[in-house]
C-alpha positions, 0 to 999 in steps of 0.5 A: 873270640874278639870281633875283627875290625871292618875293612875299609870299603868303597861305598858307591852311589849307583848314579848321580842326581839327575839334575847334575847333568844340567850343571856346567863344570864351574857350577859342579866345582862350586858344589864339590868345594863344600864337601870333605875328601871322603865325599869327594872320593865317593863322587869320583867313583860315580863318573870319571868326569866328576873325578876330573873336576874334583882333581883339577879344581879342588885337589890340585889347589888343596891338600890330599890328606890320605890320613883323613879318610884311611879309616873309612876308605881304601888308601889304594883307591884314594891314590888311584883316583886323585893321586895324579892331581895332588900338589900337596900330600899327607900320609902316615904309615898307619894309612897302609891297610894291608900287609905285604911280605915284599914291602914295608909300610914306608916302601908301600907309601913310596910305591904308591907315590911313584905309581900314582902321583905326577912328577913335577906336579907334586910339590909338598909331601908330609910323611908320619912314620909311626909304625912301631918297628921298621926292619929295613928302609926303602932304597929306591926313592920315587922320581916325584921326590926330585921335584918336590919343594917342601918335605915334612917328616914326623917321627914322634914314635921313633923313641918308644911306642906303647903296647898294651899287654893284659892291661899293662902298658909297656915301653918298647924301644924302636929301632930305625935308621932315621938318619939314613932315611932323611939323608936318602931323601935329602940326596934325592930332593935337589929342589927342596926349599922347606924341611920340617922335622918333628919327633923324638930323635937325638943323632941328627947327623943329616943336619950337616947334609949339604942340602940343609945348608941351602934351605929357605925354610927350616922347622924343628918341632918337639925334637931331641938333638945331641949338643955337639951336632947342634953346635956343628950345625950352628958353626957350619956357616951363613945360610940363606934360610928365610923362615926358622921355627923352633918349637920345644927343641931339646939338646942333650949331652951325648953321654948322658941322655937324661941330662938336658944341655939347654941349661948350659946354653947362653940364652943371651947369645942365642938370638945373636947366633941365630942372627949371625947364621941366618941373616936373611930371616923373614919369619922367626917362630920360637916356642920354648917353655924352658927359656921363658924366664932368661931369654934375651932378644937384644940382638933381634934388630940385627935381623934386618929383613924380619917381617914375621915374629912369633914368640910364645913367652910370658916375659917379653918386655925385652922382645917388644922393645927389640921389635919396636926398634925395627921398621920391617915387622909386619906380623907380630904374635906375642902376649903384649905386656901392658907395661909397653904402651908407649913403645907399641905406637912405633910399630907403624908397619904392623899389618897383623897382630896376634894376641896370645891369651888376651887379658881384659886387664891389658885392654888399654894396650890392645886399644893402642894396638888397634890405632896403628895405621897399617893394622888390618887384621887382628888374631886372638889366640885363646887357650882357655874359655872365651872372655865375652866381655873382652871380645865385645870391648875389642869389637866395639873399639875396632877401627873401620880399616880393620876388616878381619878378626880371627878368634883361634881357640877350642871353645866355639863361638855361640849364636848369642855371642855372635848376635851381640857382636853384630849389634855392637858393630852396627852401633859403633860403626853403622856405615862401616863395611862388613867385618870378617869374623873367622871362628868356630861356630857352636851350632855347626858343631854337631854336623861339622865339628872341624869346620871354620867359617868366615862370618860377616858382621854387618 
């Protein structure tokens, strides 16, 4: 007989350390800020005063991520203890650790939000619907949804889920009224400003809902949509949206789901359509692996209010050329091809540059980028191993005014590399203020595998 999994339990310390009574609220809050949510929940069980400090100083200013603790702590008690302080909430259906004959998992989540969260205080909710089957949907939306401004719904398991049966993997279709759920939520969120949709779905009739037409921020992440729905969505008219994110969006023919309709879309007109429908865009993010070779950015300057551009592409001469014709862009994320050195100098208002997969062969271009007068932050987005030589050359070339360097990658910064960067910084700019280096530091991996710390290079 297989062993049953241990149930999440409350692990309580019988009493706080004696010296804690000598600390005031501000000092305790400083201590609690360095703890993870699991530790905070245990401390909150010790004393109601600690619970109040944690709620007011930490949870109210951050995210109550139920999924981060549901494997080791009771979801019910997490909601009960800190739900009233939450301004941002993340929760999955799999976080529900009990079975109910009366409610489905999504209904249990809504019931906990309705009972434990504060109406008007909760402003952002992210829900992942990853249960294999939902027989019915909730009909009573909690009052807290009426005041939220941001909603994220992840349906990555909507199409199929994998079930292991005698070492064989089977794909089992999932039946859920996704449109009905989203339309119900939209109808009960009159103050909604931001909507993020993730997961595999194809109908998406809710995109024509009146509430969608007034959103300030709209994001599609790994979504599948019918071609005629997307066309109606684009042709519905001008929207006040200021942030648009499109990540691996697939548009399919209604009658042949296996055949992608992206091949029939005029990419030369795609940005032109975006500029026409969303003329007030301030942030535009586009990641589409199938569009890299044929995407045209000539119409990008028509977005006259654009401040942030994020494009992951390997053929971006057209993109950089278009951006350089605009004097509004303050943040640009791209690969920065080395053939565009003369045009880079026209980005006089650029404050933050994100270089995707930096290459030492393009260092001359990066060096020109560092000379831009307003640039104060540099981000290196590295998907492979860190090029120590390139990082060292960049640090050595950083001007005094650039005070922040971020290195985003899965490989950790070693203590040896950090020491060498400190020496380079001191040698190149001995009288400069500290450089803030944001990275993942290798010696802390064993104890804090997910921590990101800001170090100062003196």
